C-alpha positions in Angstrom: 0.3 0.4 0.0 2.9 2.3 1.1 4.4 1.6 -2.5 1.4 2.8 -4.5 1.1 6.1 -2.4 4.6 6.8 -2.9 3.6 6.8 -6.8 0.4 8.5 -6.9 1.8 11.7 -8.9 3.6 9.7 -11.3 0.6 8.4 -12.2 -1.5 11.9 -12.0 1.4 13.9 -13.9 -0.2 12.8 -17.7 -3.5 13.6 -17.2 -2.7 17.0 -15.7 -0.8 17.8 -18.8 -3.4 16.5 -21.0 -5.9 18.3 -19.3 -3.9 22.0 -19.2 -3.6 21.6 -23.1 -7.1 21.1 -23.6 -8.4 24.2 -24.3 -10.9 25.8 -26.5 -9.6 25.5 -30.1 -13.3 26.9 -31.5 -13.3 30.2 -33.8 -17.2 30.2 -33.3 -17.0 30.0 -29.1 -15.2 33.0 -29.4 -16.9 34.3 -32.1 -20.5 33.9 -29.8 -18.9 34.9 -27.0 -18.0 38.0 -28.6 -21.6 38.7 -29.9 -23.0 37.9 -26.5 -20.2 40.2 -24.5 -21.1 42.7 -27.9 -24.9 42.5 -27.0 -24.2 42.9 -23.3 -22.2 46.5 -23.9 -19.0 45.1 -23.3 -17.2 45.8 -26.5 -13.8 45.6 -25.2 -14.2 42.3 -24.4 -16.0 41.4 -27.5 -13.6 42.5 -29.9 -11.1 40.5 -27.5 -13.0 37.7 -27.7 -12.8 38.4 -31.9 -9.6 38.7 -32.4 -8.8 34.9 -30.4 -11.2 33.4 -33.1 -9.3 35.6 -36.0 -5.9 33.9 -34.2 -7.4 30.6 -34.4 -8.5 30.8 -37.9 -7.1 34.2 -39.7 -9.8 33.6 -42.7 -13.4 33.0 -40.3 -15.7 36.0 -42.3 -17.8 36.0 -39.5 -15.1 36.9 -36.9 -13.8 39.5 -39.5 -17.5 41.2 -40.0 -18.4 41.4 -36.7 -15.0 42.8 -35.3 -15.3 45.4 -38.1 -18.5 46.4 -36.3 -17.4 46.4 -33.0 -14.4 48.2 -33.7 -16.1 51.8 -34.6 -17.5 51.5 -31.4 -14.4 52.1 -29.8 -13.7 54.7 -32.5 -10.7 52.5 -33.6 -11.5 52.3 -37.8 -7.9 51.8 -38.5 -7.0 48.6 -36.9 -10.8 47.1 -38.6 -8.8 44.4 -40.7 
């Protein structure tokens, strides 16, 4: 029994690394989050979510459109691309 207790951390380590690497990689998720935040008036947070979506999928038309609509609300027209 003492033998098993000593090696429990080693058995848990792979699971911890797997869980840490399983972040959200769905651009549509971030785009939807941005739309939700934008509708709540949290434009800065929405812009951050749209940019996360575009980092994952640079040619996502919906995220580009939503970002282009949100940026003028913050008067940042030159960065809408």
